[in-house]
C-alpha positions as CSV (number, residue, x, y, z in Angstrom):
1,M,-30.5,32.4,12.6
2,N,-27.1,34.0,13.5
3,R,-26.2,30.9,15.5
4,Q,-26.6,28.6,12.5
5,S,-24.4,30.8,10.3
6,N,-21.6,30.6,13.0
7,D,-21.9,26.9,13.4
8,V,-21.0,26.1,9.8
9,P,-17.5,27.6,9.9
10,V,-16.9,25.9,13.3
11,V,-17.9,22.5,11.9
12,R,-15.8,23.1,8.8
13,S,-12.8,24.1,11.0
14,V,-13.1,20.9,13.0
15,V,-13.5,18.8,9.8
16,A,-10.4,20.5,8.2
17,V,-8.2,19.8,11.2
18,A,-9.5,16.3,11.6
19,A,-9.1,15.5,7.9
20,G,-5.5,16.6,7.9
21,F,-4.8,14.7,11.1
22,F,-6.4,11.5,9.9
23,A,-4.8,11.8,6.5
24,V,-1.3,11.9,7.9
25,M,-2.1,9.1,10.4
26,V,-3.8,6.8,7.9
27,L,-1.3,7.4,5.1
28,G,1.6,6.9,7.6
29,A,0.2,3.6,8.9
30,A,-0.5,2.3,5.4
31,A,3.0,3.2,4.2
32,D,4.5,1.5,7.3
33,V,2.5,-1.7,6.4
34,V,3.6,-1.6,2.8
35,L,7.3,-0.9,3.8
36,G,7.1,-3.8,6.2
37,H,5.9,-6.1,3.4
38,V,8.5,-4.8,0.9
39,S,11.4,-5.0,3.3
40,P,10.5,-7.4,6.1
41,D,14.1,-8.1,7.1
42,A,14.6,-4.5,8.0
43,F,12.2,-4.7,10.9
44,D,12.4,-6.6,14.3
45,A,9.5,-8.4,15.9
46,Q,8.1,-5.2,17.4
47,G,8.1,-3.5,14.0
48,H,11.1,-1.2,14.7
49,T,14.1,-0.8,12.5
50,R,17.6,0.6,12.8
51,V,18.4,0.2,9.1
52,E,19.3,3.7,8.0
53,S,18.0,3.4,4.4
54,T,14.6,2.3,5.7
55,L,14.6,5.1,8.2
56,F,15.4,7.6,5.5
57,I,12.4,6.3,3.5
58,K,10.2,6.6,6.5
59,L,11.4,10.1,7.2
60,A,10.7,11.1,3.5
61,Y,7.2,9.7,3.4
62,E,6.3,11.1,6.9
63,T,7.4,14.5,5.7
64,L,5.5,14.1,2.4
65,F,2.3,13.1,4.3
66,A,2.6,16.1,6.6
67,L,2.8,18.3,3.5
68,L,-0.3,16.5,2.0
69,A,-2.1,16.9,5.3
70,G,-1.3,20.6,5.4
71,Y,-2.6,21.0,1.9
72,L,-5.8,19.1,2.6
73,T,-6.4,21.1,5.8
74,A,-5.9,24.4,4.1
75,R,-8.2,23.4,1.2
76,I,-11.0,22.5,3.5
77,A,-10.7,25.4,5.9
78,V,-13.0,28.3,5.1
79,R,-11.1,31.0,6.9
80,K,-7.5,31.3,8.2
81,P,-6.1,28.2,6.5
82,F,-2.6,28.6,8.0
83,T,-4.1,28.7,11.5
84,H,-6.0,25.5,10.9
85,V,-2.8,23.9,9.5
86,L,-0.8,25.0,12.6
87,V,-3.4,23.5,14.9
88,M,-3.4,20.2,12.9
89,A,0.4,20.2,12.8
90,G,0.6,20.8,16.5
91,I,-1.7,17.8,17.2
92,V,0.4,15.6,14.8
93,L,3.6,16.9,16.4
94,A,2.3,16.1,19.9
95,G,1.4,12.6,18.9
96,R,4.7,12.1,17.1
97,A,6.5,13.4,20.2
98,F,4.8,10.8,22.3
99,I,5.9,8.1,19.8
100,A,9.5,9.5,19.8
101,V,9.7,9.3,23.6
102,A,8.3,5.8,23.5
103,T,10.9,4.7,20.9
104,W,13.8,6.8,22.0
105,D,16.0,3.9,22.9
106,V,15.0,1.8,19.8
107,V,15.2,4.3,16.9
108,P,18.2,6.5,16.2
109,L,18.1,10.1,17.6
110,W,18.5,11.6,14.1
111,F,15.3,10.0,12.9
112,N,13.1,11.1,15.8
113,L,14.5,14.6,15.8
114,G,14.2,14.7,12.0
115,V,10.5,13.8,12.0
116,L,9.8,16.2,14.8
117,V,11.6,19.1,13.1
118,L,10.0,18.5,9.7
119,I,6.3,18.1,10.6
120,V,5.4,21.8,11.0
121,P,7.4,23.2,8.1
122,A,6.1,20.5,5.8
123,A,2.5,21.1,6.8
124,L,2.9,24.8,6.3
125,L,4.4,24.2,2.9
126,G,1.3,22.2,2.1
127,A,-0.8,25.2,3.1
128,K,1.3,27.5,1.0
129,L,0.9,25.1,-2.0
130,S,-2.9,25.2,-1.4
131,E,-2.8,29.0,-1.4
132,W,-0.8,29.2,-4.6
133,R,-3.2,26.8,-6.3
134,S,-6.2,28.9,-5.1
135,R,-4.6,32.0,-6.5
136,A,-3.8,30.3,-9.8
137,A,-7.4,29.1,-10.2
138,A,-8.8,32.6,-9.5
């Protein structure tokens, strides 16, 4: 009986982190596709761009999606929402660091560093917004 009561928070923790991770990845991929259709001349054949205005847009929506993922993760997590958000943001950061290394010579340094620097704070802000919403509803 005690085992079942401990399993639910573990499953919910995994779901919270996975939901945030997949939210940021799916939203980012979808936004990349839309941006590619809206501004096809800004991208080369491999899908990379050096056009600064396009990179600023990408930086803005990647930061926004990290915030939304932090909010979603915190809302789903039963206990310690900030811990769950840090885990999710760490996973996203690791994946984004891999992408940054792979595109280091293709994308300007400021963009890669900007995305890496903003992921965790944006996700934590999302968790804080979730906390404020919960307090306001109570």
